[in-house]
C-alpha positions as CSV (number, residue, x, y, z in Angstrom):
1,M,100.9,148.6,19.1
2,R,97.6,148.9,17.5
3,S,94.6,147.0,19.6
4,D,92.4,147.1,16.8
5,L,93.7,143.9,15.0
6,P,90.9,141.5,14.9
7,W,93.3,138.3,14.3
8,L,95.4,139.0,17.7
9,S,95.8,136.7,20.3
10,R,93.4,137.2,22.8
11,N,95.8,138.9,25.5
12,A,97.8,140.8,22.8
13,A,96.3,144.4,23.5
14,A,96.8,143.9,27.5
15,V,100.5,142.7,26.7
16,G,100.9,146.0,24.8
17,A,99.3,148.3,27.0
18,I,101.6,146.7,29.5
19,A,104.9,147.1,27.7
20,V,103.7,150.8,26.9
21,A,103.3,151.5,30.4
22,S,106.7,149.9,30.8
23,V,108.5,152.2,28.7
24,T,106.7,155.3,29.6
25,A,107.9,154.6,33.5
26,L,111.5,153.7,32.2
27,A,111.5,156.9,30.6
28,A,110.3,158.9,33.5
29,C,112.6,157.3,35.8
30,S,115.9,156.9,34.2
31,S,116.4,160.6,33.6
32,S,117.8,159.3,30.3
33,S,120.3,157.3,31.9
34,T,121.0,154.2,33.6
35,S,123.8,152.9,35.6
36,S,124.4,149.3,36.9
37,S,126.7,146.8,38.0
38,S,126.0,143.1,39.6
39,A,123.9,142.7,42.6
40,G,124.3,140.1,45.0
41,S,127.6,138.4,43.7
42,S,128.9,135.6,45.0
43,S,132.7,136.3,44.5
44,S,132.9,140.2,44.9
45,P,136.0,142.2,42.8
46,S,138.1,144.1,44.7
47,S,138.2,147.7,45.6
48,K,140.2,148.8,42.6
49,A,138.4,151.5,40.7
50,P,135.4,150.2,38.3
51,I,135.8,149.8,34.6
52,T,132.8,152.1,33.2
53,I,131.5,151.1,30.5
54,G,129.4,153.6,28.0
55,A,126.5,152.6,25.8
56,S,123.8,154.5,23.9
57,L,120.6,152.5,23.6
58,S,117.0,153.0,22.3
59,L,115.1,152.5,25.2
60,T,112.1,154.9,24.0
61,G,111.3,155.3,20.3
62,D,110.8,153.3,17.2
63,F,113.7,150.7,18.1
64,S,112.6,150.6,21.8
65,A,111.7,147.1,22.1
66,D,114.9,145.8,20.8
67,G,116.9,148.7,22.6
68,Q,115.4,147.4,26.0
69,A,116.2,143.7,25.0
70,F,119.8,145.0,24.2
71,Q,119.7,146.7,27.8
72,R,118.8,143.4,29.5
73,G,121.8,141.7,27.6
74,Y,124.6,144.1,28.6
75,Q,123.0,144.2,32.3
76,L,123.1,140.3,32.4
77,W,126.8,140.1,31.1
78,A,127.8,142.9,33.5
79,K,126.2,140.9,36.5
80,D,127.5,137.6,35.1
81,V,131.2,139.0,35.2
82,N,130.9,140.9,38.5
83,S,129.7,137.5,39.8
84,S,132.8,135.8,38.6
85,G,135.3,138.6,40.4
86,G,134.7,141.1,37.5
87,L,137.1,141.9,34.9
88,L,141.1,141.8,35.8
89,G,139.7,142.2,39.3
90,R,137.4,145.4,38.8
91,T,133.8,145.7,38.9
92,V,132.1,146.7,35.8
93,Q,130.0,149.2,35.5
94,L,127.6,150.4,32.7
95,K,126.4,153.6,31.7
96,I,123.5,153.6,29.3
97,L,121.9,156.6,27.7
98,N,119.1,156.5,26.0
99,D,119.0,158.0,22.4
100,N,115.1,157.8,21.7
101,S,116.0,156.0,18.5
102,S,117.3,159.1,17.3
103,P,120.7,159.1,14.9
104,T,121.0,162.5,16.0
105,Q,120.5,161.8,19.7
106,V,122.8,158.8,19.4
107,Q,126.0,161.2,18.6
108,T,125.6,163.6,21.3
109,N,124.8,160.4,23.6
110,Y,128.4,158.9,22.8
111,Q,130.3,162.6,22.8
112,T,129.0,162.8,26.1
113,L,130.4,159.4,27.7
114,F,133.8,159.9,26.1
115,A,134.6,164.0,26.4
116,S,132.4,164.0,29.6
117,D,132.0,161.0,31.3
118,H,135.6,159.8,30.1
119,V,134.0,156.3,29.9
120,A,136.8,153.4,29.7
121,L,135.2,151.5,27.2
122,A,132.4,151.7,24.6
123,F,129.7,149.2,23.6
124,G,127.5,149.9,20.6
125,P,123.7,150.7,20.0
126,F,120.9,148.9,18.5
127,S,120.4,149.4,14.7
128,S,123.0,149.9,12.0
129,L,121.3,153.6,11.3
130,L,122.5,154.5,14.9
131,T,125.9,152.7,14.6
132,T,127.0,154.3,11.6
133,P,127.0,157.8,13.4
134,S,128.0,156.2,16.6
135,A,131.2,154.8,15.1
136,S,132.4,158.4,14.0
137,V,132.3,159.7,16.8
138,A,133.9,156.3,18.6
139,A,136.6,157.0,16.0
140,R,137.3,160.7,16.8
141,Y,137.9,159.9,20.1
142,G,140.0,156.5,19.4
143,Y,137.4,153.9,21.2
144,A,137.0,150.5,20.0
145,L,133.1,150.4,19.3
146,V,132.3,146.7,19.8
147,E,128.5,145.9,18.6
148,G,126.3,143.5,18.0
149,A,123.2,145.0,15.8
150,G,125.2,147.1,13.4
151,G,125.8,144.8,10.4
152,A,125.0,147.1,7.6
153,P,127.5,147.4,4.4
154,A,127.4,151.1,5.1
155,V,128.6,150.3,8.8
156,F,131.8,149.2,7.3
157,S,132.7,151.2,4.9
158,S,131.9,154.2,6.2
159,P,134.7,156.9,6.1
160,A,135.6,156.8,10.2
161,N,135.7,153.0,9.9
162,M,137.6,152.7,6.7
163,S,139.9,155.2,8.2
164,A,140.3,154.1,12.2
165,H,139.2,150.6,11.4
166,N,137.5,150.7,15.0
167,V,134.0,148.8,14.6
168,F,133.5,145.4,15.4
169,D,130.6,143.8,15.0
170,V,130.0,140.3,16.5
171,S,127.0,139.1,14.9
172,L,126.2,137.6,11.5
173,P,126.7,140.0,8.6
174,I,123.5,140.9,7.4
175,T,124.0,141.0,3.5
176,D,124.5,137.2,3.6
177,E,121.5,136.4,6.1
178,M,118.9,134.8,3.4
179,I,121.3,133.1,1.8
180,P,120.1,129.5,3.4
181,F,116.5,130.7,2.4
182,V,117.7,130.9,-1.6
183,N,119.3,127.9,-1.0
184,W,116.5,125.8,-0.1
185,V,114.4,127.4,-2.6
186,A,117.2,126.5,-5.0
187,S,117.0,122.9,-3.4
188,L,113.2,122.3,-4.5
189,P,112.0,120.7,-7.5
190,P,111.0,123.3,-10.0
191,S,107.3,122.7,-9.7
192,E,107.6,123.4,-6.0
193,R,109.5,126.7,-6.0
194,P,107.7,129.9,-6.2
195,A,107.0,131.4,-9.4
196,T,106.6,135.0,-8.3
197,A,107.9,137.2,-5.0
198,A,107.4,140.6,-3.7
199,Y,110.1,142.6,-2.3
200,P,109.0,145.1,0.0
201,M,111.6,147.2,1.9
202,A,111.7,149.5,4.7
203,E,114.0,152.3,3.8
204,D,116.5,151.5,6.0
205,P,120.5,149.8,5.9
206,F,119.7,147.1,7.8
207,A,116.5,146.0,6.3
208,D,117.6,145.9,2.4
209,P,120.9,144.5,1.5
210,P,120.0,140.8,2.4
211,V,116.7,141.3,0.5
212,Q,118.5,142.8,-2.4
213,L,120.9,139.8,-2.4
214,A,118.0,137.6,-2.2
215,Q,116.0,138.9,-5.3
216,A,119.0,138.5,-7.3
217,K,119.9,135.1,-6.8
218,L,115.9,134.1,-6.6
219,Q,115.7,135.9,-10.1
220,A,118.7,133.9,-11.3
221,L,116.9,130.7,-10.5
222,G,113.6,131.9,-12.3
223,V,111.6,133.1,-9.8
224,K,109.9,136.5,-11.0
225,T,110.0,139.9,-9.4
226,V,106.5,141.3,-9.1
227,Y,107.4,143.9,-7.0
228,S,110.3,145.5,-5.6
229,K,110.0,148.9,-3.5
230,I,111.6,151.0,-0.8
231,F,109.1,152.4,1.7
232,P,109.5,154.8,4.4
233,E,110.2,153.5,7.4
234,E,107.4,155.4,9.0
235,E,103.8,153.4,10.3
236,S,101.9,155.6,7.8
237,S,103.6,153.9,5.1
238,Y,103.1,150.2,5.9
239,K,99.7,149.2,5.1
240,P,99.9,151.3,1.7
241,A,103.3,148.9,0.9
242,A,101.6,146.0,2.1
243,D,98.3,146.4,-0.1
244,Q,100.2,146.9,-2.9
245,V,102.1,143.6,-2.4
246,A,98.7,141.7,-1.7
247,A,97.5,142.9,-4.9
248,T,100.1,141.1,-6.8
249,G,99.3,137.6,-5.3
250,A,103.1,136.8,-4.9
251,Q,103.6,133.4,-3.8
252,A,107.0,134.2,-1.7
253,V,107.0,137.7,0.2
254,L,110.7,138.4,1.3
255,L,110.1,141.7,3.9
256,G,113.1,144.4,4.4
257,S,111.9,144.9,8.2
258,T,113.4,146.2,11.0
259,D,111.0,145.4,13.9
260,V,107.6,143.7,15.1
261,P,105.2,146.6,14.3
262,T,106.6,146.9,10.3
263,V,106.0,143.1,10.3
264,A,102.6,143.1,12.5
265,A,101.3,145.5,10.1
266,F,102.1,143.8,6.9
267,M,100.5,140.7,8.3
268,Q,97.2,142.2,9.3
269,A,97.1,144.1,5.6
270,F,97.4,140.7,4.3
271,A,94.8,139.1,6.2
272,Q,92.4,141.8,5.8
273,Q,93.1,141.4,1.9
274,H,92.7,137.5,2.0
275,Y,96.1,137.2,0.6
276,N,98.4,134.4,2.1
277,P,102.1,133.8,0.7
278,K,102.9,130.2,0.3
279,M,106.5,131.8,1.8
280,F,106.8,134.6,4.2
281,I,110.5,135.4,5.4
282,C,111.2,139.0,7.5
283,A,114.8,140.4,8.1
284,A,113.5,140.9,11.2
285,G,110.7,141.2,13.7
286,P,109.7,136.9,14.1
287,D,113.3,136.5,15.9
288,Q,111.4,139.0,19.1
289,G,110.4,136.0,20.6
290,A,107.3,136.9,22.8
291,A,107.1,140.2,21.6
292,F,106.2,139.0,18.5
293,V,103.9,136.3,19.4
294,S,102.1,138.7,21.8
295,V,101.4,141.2,19.0
296,V,100.4,139.0,16.1
297,G,99.0,135.9,17.9
298,K,100.1,132.5,17.8
299,Q,98.1,131.0,15.0
300,N,99.2,133.5,12.6
301,A,103.1,133.3,13.8
302,T,103.3,129.6,12.4
303,G,105.4,129.8,9.5
304,M,106.5,132.8,9.7
305,M,110.6,133.0,8.6
306,V,113.7,134.8,10.0
307,P,117.2,134.8,9.4
308,N,119.5,135.0,12.4
309,G,122.6,133.6,14.0
310,W,121.2,132.4,17.3
311,Y,118.3,131.2,18.9
312,P,117.1,130.3,22.2
313,G,117.8,126.4,21.4
314,Y,120.9,126.9,20.0
315,A,123.2,123.9,21.2
316,N,126.2,126.1,22.9
317,P,126.7,125.7,26.2
318,D,127.6,128.8,27.1
319,S,124.4,130.0,25.2
320,Q,122.2,127.8,27.4
321,K,123.8,129.1,30.4
322,M,123.0,132.5,29.6
323,V,119.2,131.4,28.4
324,Q,118.8,130.0,31.8
325,A,120.2,133.1,33.7
326,Y,118.0,135.3,31.6
327,V,114.6,133.1,32.8
328,A,116.0,133.4,36.3
329,Q,116.6,137.2,36.0
330,Y,113.6,138.1,34.2
331,G,111.3,135.3,34.2
332,G,109.4,133.4,31.6
333,N,110.3,130.7,29.4
334,P,113.4,130.1,27.3
335,S,111.5,130.6,24.1
336,D,110.9,134.2,25.3
337,V,114.6,135.1,24.8
338,N,115.4,136.9,22.0
339,A,118.1,137.4,19.6
340,D,119.1,140.7,20.8
341,V,120.0,139.7,24.1
342,A,122.7,137.1,22.7
343,E,124.0,140.0,20.6
344,A,124.4,142.2,23.5
345,Y,125.9,139.5,25.7
346,S,128.1,138.6,22.8
347,V,129.2,142.1,22.8
348,G,130.4,141.9,26.3
349,Q,132.2,138.8,26.0
350,V,134.1,139.8,23.3
351,M,135.1,143.0,24.9
352,A,136.0,141.0,28.1
353,Q,138.3,138.7,26.1
354,A,140.0,141.5,24.7
355,V,140.6,143.1,27.9
356,K,141.9,139.9,29.7
357,A,144.3,139.6,26.4
358,T,145.8,143.0,26.5
359,G,145.9,143.3,30.3
360,G,143.7,146.5,30.4
361,T,141.6,149.1,28.9
362,D,143.8,150.8,26.4
363,N,141.5,151.2,23.5
364,A,144.4,151.1,21.1
365,K,145.6,147.6,22.1
366,I,141.7,146.4,22.1
367,I,142.0,147.4,18.6
368,S,145.2,145.9,17.4
369,Y,144.1,142.4,19.1
370,L,140.4,142.1,17.8
371,H,142.3,142.7,14.1
372,S,144.9,140.0,15.0
373,G,142.9,137.1,13.8
374,V,142.4,136.0,16.9
375,T,139.0,133.8,17.1
376,L,136.9,134.5,20.2
377,S,134.2,132.5,21.9
378,T,130.4,134.1,22.6
379,V,127.2,132.7,23.1
380,Q,126.4,133.3,19.2
381,G,129.1,130.8,18.3
382,P,132.7,131.8,16.9
383,V,133.7,135.8,16.4
384,K,136.7,136.3,14.4
385,F,137.3,139.6,12.6
386,N,137.8,140.7,9.3
387,E,139.7,143.9,8.4
388,L,136.5,145.8,8.3
389,G,135.5,144.8,11.5
390,M,132.9,142.0,10.0
391,N,132.7,138.5,11.6
392,D,133.7,136.0,9.0
393,S,133.1,133.0,11.1
394,A,129.4,133.5,11.9
395,A,127.0,131.0,10.7
396,A,123.9,132.1,9.2
397,F,120.5,129.9,9.8
398,V,116.9,130.3,8.8
399,F,114.4,130.1,12.1
400,Q,110.7,129.4,11.9
401,W,107.7,129.8,14.0
402,Q,106.1,126.5,14.1
403,K,103.0,124.8,15.9
404,D,102.5,125.2,19.3
405,T,104.6,128.7,19.3
406,T,107.7,126.7,19.1
407,F,110.6,128.9,17.6
408,R,112.8,126.5,15.5
409,Q,115.9,126.3,13.2
410,V,114.8,125.0,9.9
411,L,117.7,126.1,7.5
412,P,120.5,124.8,6.2
413,A,118.1,121.8,6.6
414,S,121.5,119.6,6.9
415,A,122.8,121.8,9.9
416,P,122.7,120.1,13.4
417,G,119.6,121.1,15.0
418,S,117.2,122.0,11.9
419,V,113.8,120.2,11.8
420,P,111.5,120.0,8.5
421,I,110.3,123.2,7.5
422,I,106.4,124.3,7.1
423,N,105.8,124.6,3.7
424,P,103.2,126.3,2.6
425,K,102.2,128.8,5.5
426,P,99.3,128.1,6.8
427,G,96.5,130.9,6.2
428,W,95.7,133.4,8.8
429,A,93.4,133.1,12.0
430,S,90.1,134.4,11.3
């Protein structure tokens, strides 16, 4: 986290230092893996052998903020399950290995989980970049890989999944994420639509597809493209790309981002160049709740948009129950719960329903069941997998940070729970 941003909130540097210290401590104490079951359960599972579920997560490295949020989501689900008697009367135990955000290490981790640890079930990692190689290992060992953050087309079209059909993404397919934004622009009077748009994209299979589809559709509406480039996903590349976008003066920016640091770097560069697009939507980053606001500051967050299939105020009873449990477990406010937690929790819910329906942990039976056309329930809403493992029932929303640091659903405008969008985006804090 950069501490030299003049427009950060007053507590940002301190929060960032605490976060870095926490990650360091986690990496040092965990010896690259963590195991957990429930604590203080009110209805203890029987003495049957536990069900061990393996996962690789990015507890350190570029995706550490997301990886740690996923870990909390998995652990919260396990605690809730064990507090209710476990799965089929058996305690759930998680074995989580740290992949350091590395596509190479994630393969090694799943190889260890399957061949050495012989876990019963597998949960996916964070990001499409890590899910694709993980799915290949899972296919080789005959495991269903239920995941919540690997929604890029490349994940589903990989040779391993095309053969084994063992990947199941419980979340919204990423390609369609920005369609509500495109539809909203189309609904505006021509005089209110952005005349120009820029499409900077990190080199990532998650970040690019929704931006590229939105670009094609906005061009068809007459929005002129003034910038469309893919930049390396490394810190040294962020500012040069952002400066190039600022030089175009584009009225709308659709950023193919994967995390908070990418978005924060673009926001800082724009502010330094005295450039403020009327519309600014990012593939990921603003959905990270307090992790986003603590870095960019409350005033700068206002007006920023992000697509997703969930937010803390989602009107779903299971979701509200999970949010309350999260706050009770980890502290903070409901708005601090980011979408990663819901995605991870949903992974556990889907796997639990499959285990109960099939009467055990036979992965072949679980794969067959999840491909049977059944509709499952999660904190993110309904889940129904197509032949490639994508969730065809997921809803697409766009969220925006609004005044008083509230994260609100704004699109589709006609959807229950949506509030009026802030347009244009307010200026940066001085």
